[in-house]
C-alpha positions as CSV (number, residue, x, y, z in Angstrom):
1,M,11.3,17.4,7.2
2,T,7.6,17.1,6.6
3,N,6.1,13.2,5.7
4,P,3.9,14.2,2.0
5,I,1.7,11.3,2.8
6,T,0.5,13.1,6.1
7,T,0.4,16.7,5.0
8,A,-3.4,18.2,4.6
9,R,-2.6,19.3,1.1
10,S,-2.1,15.3,-0.4
11,Q,-4.1,15.4,-3.4
12,L,-5.2,11.7,-4.0
13,P,-7.9,10.2,-1.6
14,H,-5.7,7.0,-0.7
15,H,-3.1,9.3,0.8
16,R,-5.2,10.0,3.7
17,L,-5.7,6.4,4.4
18,I,-3.8,4.7,7.0
19,A,-3.5,1.3,5.7
20,Y,-2.0,3.2,2.7
21,Q,0.8,5.0,5.0
22,V,1.5,1.6,6.9
23,A,1.9,0.2,3.2
24,V,4.5,2.8,2.5
25,E,6.5,2.3,5.6
26,L,6.7,-1.0,4.8
27,L,8.1,-0.4,1.3
28,I,10.9,1.8,2.8
29,A,11.5,-0.7,5.5
30,V,12.2,-3.4,3.0
31,K,14.4,-1.6,0.7
32,A,16.2,-0.4,4.0
33,A,16.6,-3.9,5.1
34,K,19.3,-4.4,2.7
35,I,18.2,-8.6,1.7
36,R,21.0,-10.3,0.5
37,D,19.6,-13.2,-0.8
38,T,18.5,-11.5,-4.4
39,H,15.7,-13.8,-4.8
40,S,14.0,-12.9,-1.6
41,R,14.7,-9.1,-2.1
42,D,13.1,-9.1,-4.9
43,Q,9.9,-11.2,-3.7
44,A,9.5,-8.4,-0.5
45,H,10.2,-5.4,-2.3
46,R,7.6,-6.9,-4.9
47,A,4.9,-7.7,-2.2
48,A,5.5,-4.4,-0.6
49,K,5.2,-2.7,-3.5
50,S,2.2,-4.4,-4.4
51,A,0.6,-3.8,-0.8
52,C,1.2,0.1,-2.1
53,L,-1.0,-0.1,-5.0
54,N,-3.5,-2.4,-4.1
55,T,-4.2,0.0,-1.4
56,A,-4.4,2.5,-3.9
57,E,-6.6,1.0,-6.1
58,G,-9.0,-0.1,-3.8
59,A,-9.5,3.6,-2.3
60,G,-10.8,4.8,-5.9
61,R,-13.1,2.3,-6.2
62,V,-16.6,3.8,-4.8
63,S,-19.3,1.6,-6.7
64,R,-21.3,-0.9,-4.3
65,G,-20.2,-3.9,-6.6
66,D,-16.5,-2.7,-6.4
67,R,-16.8,-2.4,-2.4
68,A,-18.6,-5.9,-1.9
69,R,-16.2,-7.4,-4.1
70,L,-13.1,-5.9,-2.2
71,R,-14.6,-7.3,1.0
72,S,-14.7,-10.3,-0.3
73,D,-11.3,-10.3,-1.5
74,S,-10.0,-9.3,1.8
75,S,-12.1,-11.9,3.8
76,R,-10.0,-14.6,2.1
77,C,-6.7,-13.4,4.1
């Protein structure tokens, strides 16, 4: 079975980003981890989902101001 994220037919620009692909792998790993503690499971799932969504949103930013803001936000990590 082929991975729809890595196929050349991907329709959205963030599907080609390595960072997005890694974020999706993280989300899959968190779901497969079978975390028993409900609070920890919810927190891990929300964080992994957020990584996917933030990467996709960042890929859609095209203006000079948006890119400068994203760079300054990422430097805080």
